[in-house]
C-alpha positions in Angstrom: 4.3 -42.8 -82.9 1.2 -40.6 -83.1 -1.5 -42.2 -84.8 -2.4 -39.9 -87.7 -4.8 -42.3 -89.5 -8.1 -40.4 -90.6 -11.7 -40.8 -90.1 -12.9 -38.8 -93.0 -16.5 -38.6 -92.2 -15.9 -37.2 -88.7 -13.1 -34.9 -90.1 -15.6 -33.3 -92.4 -18.1 -32.8 -89.5 -15.2 -31.2 -87.4 -14.5 -29.0 -90.3 -18.2 -27.8 -90.5 -18.3 -27.3 -86.6 -15.1 -25.2 -86.6 -16.5 -23.1 -89.6 -19.9 -22.4 -88.0 -18.0 -21.4 -84.7 -15.1 -19.4 -86.3 -12.3 -21.6 -85.1 -8.8 -21.8 -87.0 -6.1 -24.1 -85.6 -2.5 -23.0 -85.2 0.4 -25.2 -86.7 3.4 -26.2 -84.9 5.4 -23.7 -87.2 3.2 -20.9 -85.9 3.4 -21.7 -82.2 7.4 -21.7 -82.8 7.4 -18.6 -84.8 4.5 -16.3 -84.7 5.8 -14.3 -87.6 4.0 -17.1 -89.6 0.7 -16.1 -88.2 -1.7 -14.7 -90.7 -2.1 -10.9 -90.4 -5.8 -11.4 -90.1 -5.6 -13.2 -87.0 -3.0 -10.7 -85.4 -5.5 -7.9 -86.4 -8.4 -10.0 -84.7 -6.0 -10.4 -81.4 -5.7 -6.6 -81.2 -8.8 -6.5 -79.2 -8.6 -9.9 -77.3 -7.7 -10.3 -73.6 -4.8 -12.9 -72.9 -6.9 -15.1 -70.9 -10.3 -14.5 -72.8 -12.1 -17.4 -73.9 -11.8 -16.3 -77.7 -10.8 -19.0 -80.5 -8.2 -16.6 -81.8 -6.4 -17.2 -78.5 -5.4 -20.4 -79.8 -2.7 -18.4 -81.9 -1.3 -17.1 -78.5 -0.2 -20.4 -77.7 3.8 -19.7 -78.0 6.3 -18.3 -75.9 6.4 -14.9 -77.8 3.4 -13.1 -76.5 3.6 -9.4 -75.7 3.5 -9.2 -72.1 0.2 -7.2 -71.5 -3.1 -8.5 -70.4 -4.9 -7.6 -73.4 -4.6 -6.8 -77.2 -0.8 -7.7 -77.0 0.9 -8.7 -80.4 4.1 -10.9 -80.6 7.7 -10.1 -79.8 10.7 -11.9 -78.3 10.5 -14.9 -76.1 9.5 -14.0 -72.5 12.4 -14.9 -70.2 14.2 -14.0 -66.9 17.7 -14.2 -66.3 18.5 -14.5 -62.5 21.5 -12.2 -61.2 24.5 -13.8 -59.3 22.8 -11.9 -56.0 20.2 -14.8 -56.2 21.9 -17.7 -57.9 25.0 -17.5 -56.0 26.8 -18.8 -59.2 28.7 -17.3 -62.0 26.8 -19.0 -64.7 24.0 -17.3 -66.3 20.7 -19.2 -65.3 17.8 -18.1 -67.7 14.2 -19.4 -67.4 11.5 -18.9 -70.0 8.4 -17.6 -68.6 4.9 -19.3 -68.7 3.1 -16.3 -67.2 2.4 -14.8 -70.6 0.4 -17.9 -72.0 -3.3 -18.0 -71.8 -4.2 -19.3 -68.3 -0.7 -18.0 -67.1 1.0 -21.4 -67.7 2.7 -22.8 -70.8 0.6 -26.2 -70.3 -1.7 -24.9 -72.8 0.9 -26.0 -75.5 1.0 -29.8 -74.5 -2.8 -29.5 -74.1 -3.5 -28.2 -77.5 -0.7 -30.6 -79.0 -2.6 -33.7 -77.6 -5.8 -32.5 -78.9 -4.9 -31.4 -82.5 -4.1 -34.7 -84.0 -7.4 -36.3 -82.7 -9.4 -33.2 -84.1 -7.9 -32.8 -87.6 -7.8 -36.6 -88.2 -11.5 -36.9 -87.2 -10.8 -39.5 -84.5 -12.4 -37.1 -81.8 -16.3 -36.0 -81.9 -16.5 -32.7 -80.0 -20.4 -33.1 -80.0 -20.5 -36.6 -78.6 -17.4 -37.0 -76.5 -15.7 -35.2 -73.5 -12.0 -34.4 -73.3 -10.6 -35.8 -70.0 -7.5 -33.9 -68.6 -5.9 -35.7 -65.7 -3.2 -33.6 -64.1 -1.5 -32.2 -60.8 -2.5 -28.6 -61.9 -1.8 -26.5 -64.7 -2.2 -29.3 -67.6 -6.1 -29.7 -66.7 -6.2 -26.2 -66.7 -4.9 -26.0 -70.0 -6.9 -28.6 -71.4 -10.1 -27.1 -69.9 -9.3 -23.7 -71.5 -8.4 -25.2 -75.0 -11.6 -27.4 -74.8 -13.5 -24.2 -74.2 -11.9 -22.5 -77.3 -12.6 -25.4 -79.4 -16.2 -25.6 -78.2 -15.6 -29.3 -76.7 -16.9 -30.4 -73.3 -13.9 -31.3 -70.8 -13.6 -33.0 -67.7 -10.5 -31.9 -65.4 -9.0 -34.3 -62.8 -6.6 -33.1 -60.3 -5.7 -33.9 -56.8 -7.7 -32.5 -53.9 -4.7 -31.2 -52.2 -4.0 -28.6 -54.9 -4.4 -24.8 -54.5 -7.7 -23.0 -54.0 -7.3 -21.1 -56.8 -6.8 -24.0 -59.4 -10.2 -25.3 -58.2 -12.0 -22.0 -58.3 -10.7 -21.3 -62.0 -11.4 -24.7 -63.3 -15.1 -24.6 -61.9 -15.6 -21.7 -64.5 -14.1 -23.3 -67.4 -14.6 -27.3 -67.5 -18.0 -29.1 -67.3 -16.6 -31.2 -64.6 -14.0 -31.1 -62.1 -12.9 -34.2 -60.2 -10.8 -34.0 -57.1 -8.9 -37.3 -56.5 -7.5 -38.3 -53.1 -4.0 -37.0 -52.1 -1.7 -34.1 -52.9 0.9 -33.4 -55.7 2.5 -36.9 -55.6 -0.5 -39.0 -55.7 -0.6 -39.5 -59.7 -1.8 -43.3 -59.6 -5.0 -41.9 -58.0 -5.3 -39.8 -61.0 -4.6 -42.6 -63.3 -7.2 -45.0 -61.3 -9.9 -42.1 -62.0 -9.2 -42.3 -65.8 -9.5 -46.1 -65.9 -13.0 -45.8 -64.1 -14.1 -43.3 -66.3 -12.9 -45.3 -69.5 -14.9 -48.2 -68.1 -18.1 -46.4 -67.1 -18.3 -43.3 -69.4 -18.1 -44.3 -73.2 -18.2 -40.5 -74.0 -14.8 -39.9 -72.1 -11.5 -39.7 -74.2 -8.4 -39.5 -72.1 -5.7 -37.0 -72.8 -3.0 -38.2 -70.5 0.0 -35.8 -70.6 2.3 -38.6 -69.0 1.9 -40.9 -72.0 0.7 -38.8 -75.0 3.8 -38.2 -77.3 2.2 -35.1 -78.5 3.2 -33.6 -75.2 6.8 -34.3 -76.0 6.4 -33.3 -79.7 5.3 -29.9 -78.7 8.2 -29.2 -76.4 10.9 -30.4 -78.9 9.2 -28.0 -81.4 8.2 -25.3 -79.4 9.9 -25.0 -76.1 13.4 -26.0 -76.9 13.6 -23.4 -80.0 12.6 -20.8 -77.7 15.4 -21.6 -75.3 17.8 -21.3 -78.2 16.5 -18.1 -79.4 16.9 -16.4 -76.1 20.7 -17.8 -76.0 20.8 -16.3 -79.6 19.8 -13.0 -78.5 21.9 -12.6 -75.4 24.9 -14.8 -75.9 28.2 -13.2 -76.3 31.2 -14.8 -78.4 32.5 -17.8 -76.5 29.3 -18.4 -74.6 27.9 -22.0 -74.4 24.7 -23.8 -73.5 25.8 -25.9 -70.5 22.4 -27.5 -70.4 18.9 -27.5 -69.1 17.3 -28.3 -65.9 13.6 -29.4 -66.1 11.3 -31.0 -63.4 10.1 -34.3 -64.1 6.3 -33.8 -63.9 5.0 -35.3 -67.1 8.6 -35.2 -68.6 7.1 -33.2 -71.5 9.6 -30.4 -70.9 12.3 -32.9 -71.0 12.0 -32.8 -74.8 13.2 -29.1 -74.9 16.4 -30.4 -73.3 16.6 -33.0 -76.1 16.4 -30.1 -78.7 19.2 -28.1 -76.8 21.4 -31.3 -76.8 20.9 -31.8 -80.7 21.6 -28.0 -81.5 24.3 -27.3 -79.0 27.3 -29.8 -78.7 28.0 -30.9 -75.3 24.8 -29.4 -73.6 23.4 -31.8 -70.8 19.9 -32.5 -69.6 18.9 -32.8 -65.8 15.8 -33.9 -64.3 14.8 -32.5 -61.0 12.3 -34.1 -58.6 11.1 -33.5 -55.1 13.6 -34.9 -52.4 10.6 -36.0 -50.4 9.6 -38.3 -53.2 12.7 -39.3 -54.9 11.4 -41.8 -57.5 14.4 -41.3 -59.8 17.0 -41.0 -57.5 16.1 -43.8 -55.1 13.2 -45.5 -56.5 11.5 -43.8 -53.7 8.2 -42.5 -52.8 6.4 -39.9 -50.6 4.4 -36.7 -50.5 5.8 -33.0 -51.2 4.7 -29.7 -51.8 6.3 -28.4 -55.2 2.8 -28.1 -56.9 3.1 -29.1 -60.5 5.6 -31.8 -60.7 3.4 -35.1 -60.0 5.6 -38.2 -59.3 5.9 -41.8 -57.9 6.4 -43.0 -61.6 8.2 -42.4 -64.5 6.4 -40.9 -67.3 6.0 -43.1 -70.5 7.2 -40.0 -72.7 10.5 -39.5 -70.6 13.5 -40.2 -72.9 16.1 -41.5 -70.3 18.6 -41.9 -72.9 18.9 -38.4 -73.3 19.0 -37.5 -69.5 22.4 -36.9 -67.8 21.6 -36.0 -64.3 18.9 -36.3 -61.5 18.6 -33.5 -58.9 16.6 -33.7 -55.6 14.8 -30.4 -54.4 14.0 -30.1 -50.7 10.5 -28.9 -50.9 11.0 -26.7 -47.9 12.9 -24.5 -50.2 10.6 -23.4 -52.8 8.3 -22.7 -50.0 10.7 -20.4 -48.3 11.7 -18.8 -51.3 8.2 -18.1 -52.6 7.8 -15.9 -49.3 11.2 -14.3 -49.9 10.3 -13.4 -53.5 6.9 -12.2 -53.0 6.6 -10.8 -49.4 7.8 -7.2 -48.5 10.3 -8.1 -45.9 12.0 -10.6 -48.5 12.0 -8.2 -51.3 13.7 -5.7 -49.2 16.4 -8.1 -48.2 17.1 -9.1 -51.7 17.3 -5.5 -52.7 19.8 -4.9 -49.8 21.9 -7.9 -51.3 22.2 -6.2 -54.7 19.1 -7.5 -56.9 17.7 -4.7 -58.7 14.3 -3.4 -59.1 13.6 -4.9 -62.6 14.5 -8.3 -61.3 12.2 -7.9 -58.0 9.2 -6.7 -60.1 9.4 -10.1 -62.1 10.0 -12.4 -59.3 6.1 -13.1 -59.2 6.7 -14.7 -62.6 7.8 -17.7 -60.6 5.3 -20.1 -59.0 6.3 -22.8 -56.6 7.4 -25.3 -59.4 9.3 -22.6 -61.0 11.2 -21.8 -57.9 12.0 -25.4 -57.7 13.4 -25.5 -61.3 15.5 -22.5 -60.2 17.1 -24.2 -57.3 17.7 -27.3 -59.8 19.5 -25.0 -62.2 21.6 -23.5 -59.4 22.5 -26.9 -58.2 23.5 -27.9 -61.8 25.6 -24.8 -62.0 27.4 -25.4 -58.9 28.0 -29.1 -59.4 29.8 -28.6 -62.8 31.6 -25.3 -61.4 30.3 -23.4 -64.3 31.6 -19.9 -65.3 30.5 -16.7 -66.9 30.2 -18.1 -70.4 27.9 -20.9 -69.4 24.1 -20.7 -69.8 21.7 -23.1 -67.8 18.2 -22.9 -69.3 15.0 -24.0 -67.2 11.3 -23.5 -67.7 9.2 -21.0 -65.3 5.9 -23.0 -65.6 3.8 -20.5 -64.3 3.5 -17.3 -61.9 2.2 -16.7 -58.6 -1.4 -16.1 -59.7 -2.4 -19.7 -58.6 -0.7 -19.4 -55.3 -1.7 -16.4 -53.2 -3.7 -18.7 -50.9 -0.5 -20.5 -50.0 1.3 -17.1 -48.9 -1.9 -16.6 -46.6 -1.8 -20.1 -45.3 2.0 -19.6 -44.5 1.5 -16.4 -42.8 -1.1 -18.0 -40.6 0.7 -21.1 -39.8 4.3 -19.5 -39.5 3.5 -15.9 -38.6 4.3 -12.8 -40.5 7.4 -12.8 -42.6 9.7 -10.6 -41.0 13.2 -9.2 -41.8 14.9 -12.0 -39.6 13.0 -14.7 -41.5 14.0 -13.1 -44.8 17.6 -12.7 -43.9 17.8 -16.4 -43.0 16.3 -17.3 -46.2 18.7 -15.1 -48.3 21.4 -17.2 -46.5 19.6 -20.4 -47.7 19.5 -19.1 -51.0 23.1 -18.2 -51.4 24.4 -21.4 -49.5 22.4 -24.0 -51.8 24.7 -27.1 -52.0 25.2 -29.8 -54.4 23.6 -32.4 -52.2 21.2 -35.2 -53.7 22.8 -34.6 -57.3 23.3 -37.8 -59.3 25.3 -37.8 -62.7 23.4 -40.9 -64.5 25.6 -43.6 -65.9 24.2 -46.0 -68.7 23.3 -48.5 -66.1 21.3 -45.4 -64.0 19.6 -44.5 -67.1 18.4 -48.0 -68.0 17.3 -48.5 -64.2 15.0 -45.7 -64.3 13.7 -46.4 -67.9 12.7 -49.9 -66.7 10.7 -48.5 -64.0 8.2 -47.6 -66.7 7.3 -51.3 -66.9 5.3 -51.4 -63.6 3.3 -48.2 -64.2 2.8 -48.6 -67.7 2.9 -52.1 -69.2 1.6 -54.0 -65.9 -1.0 -51.5 -64.8 -1.8 -49.3 -68.0 -1.5 -52.0 -70.8 1.3 -50.6 -72.8 3.3 -52.5 -75.0 6.5 -54.2 -73.7 8.0 -54.1 -77.3 7.5 -50.2 -77.4 9.0 -49.9 -74.1 12.1 -51.8 -75.5 11.7 -49.7 -78.6 12.2 -46.5 -76.5 15.6 -47.9 -75.4 17.0 -50.2 -77.6 16.0 -48.3 -80.8 15.7 -44.8 -79.2 17.4 -42.9 -82.2 14.7 -44.2 -84.5 11.9 -44.0 -82.1 12.4 -40.4 -80.7 13.6 -39.1 -84.4 10.3 -40.7 -85.7 8.3 -38.8 -83.5 9.8 -35.3 -83.9 9.4 -35.1 -87.5 5.8 -35.8 -87.3 5.4 -32.2 -86.7 5.7 -31.5 -90.3 2.9 -33.9 -91.3 0.6 -32.6 -88.6 1.2 -29.2 -90.0 0.3 -30.2 -93.3 -3.1 -31.7 -91.8 -3.7 -28.6 -90.0 -3.3 -26.4 -93.1 -5.6 -28.7 -95.0 -8.1 -28.6 -92.2 -8.0 -24.7 -91.8 -8.4 -24.3 -95.8 -11.4 -26.3 -95.7 -12.9 -24.4 -92.8 -12.4 -21.2 -94.6 -13.6 -22.4 -98.0 -16.8 -20.9 -99.1 
């Protein structure tokens, strides 16, 4: 479980520091339901930009931000339902949108969730230690941003092959930016750099999203309920939640699928990965271009007991559909195929990994032959804000995107097949879970007893984690009360 032991002396120092800098911390309950945020905080946010480096933006770490760049309040969950003209399936495919988080991606949520327990317990000292955020992109952006809001120095680590926009933005936010060799799927090189920093930099504290259980805790308590809220808003009598499709990545969002399984009887959870690096499907390896879903290992926090299906996504499809959704010829072709203007205007809410998630949801719906009463949920992690250079690169490499290419890509979109889909048997789940041993026990020093507990005592293990949000909220409330005490 998450260590909630307290270093009282350092906790008091952290309280004084937050008081001096005007910092208050959001609870999980407030991130889940912004109606619980104090009115005084909401009043302050009326003059604050969504991406502004302002400590009150800690309270914008939720799925309910009003979709405006500055001064917005809170409303319903931001989501986009894709029409049949795009999905080619009768099922209702819905993605909740990360675009309207600070930084334009939901990863600020897992980032603050990983740092909060250390800060309010006094086990982290922002005056002498640096927060290290290893990632394939958005998590280290979220971590660097959260660190700035909390007046904490940070180190961002990500592969050198990630988009130019990510590096440019990070250099304005983190004290250090480290580019590791390789591309999206080179996660081990990130871990190697973390090991080196732990050995050579006593001030470095690694907040690894792939093994920090607080990542999973945030998605179970915040993302899953956001999906359920959208269903409650738009569902008709007789509609059902068929399931959720979520990319492997750090496996944090998989916990949102677990929430849906707990709330909606019969809901299934599928994990998507790049076909060019089929770690889950085939114990395979390779490189791919779906930025944001690093792989070649099974994350420590992935609950395989509650994963029903694995779906391979050919990385050429998100690249093609990125052009289809964002270039003029593509949008014209979509309009001619019946996609209305409101949806067309929101397609830029989908970055590369979001499009990958959409493809996975389509394959899920087609495999199970779902109908009009079936909902499939996914996460649109980020928008096109960090990928405009990829469009320019494709234009230079493949030529101007013209109507002929757009028509071909519309055909590809409507013809998405159910190849590379595996319903996981009990033995499949156990096989994939056991792959954790080689990365996490042999290489990174995790306990084999805990590995076994995740599988054999899985109900107590994961349920024990999920209830920790209540204890953390109590600690955060007490911390804030002391910050505000005169």
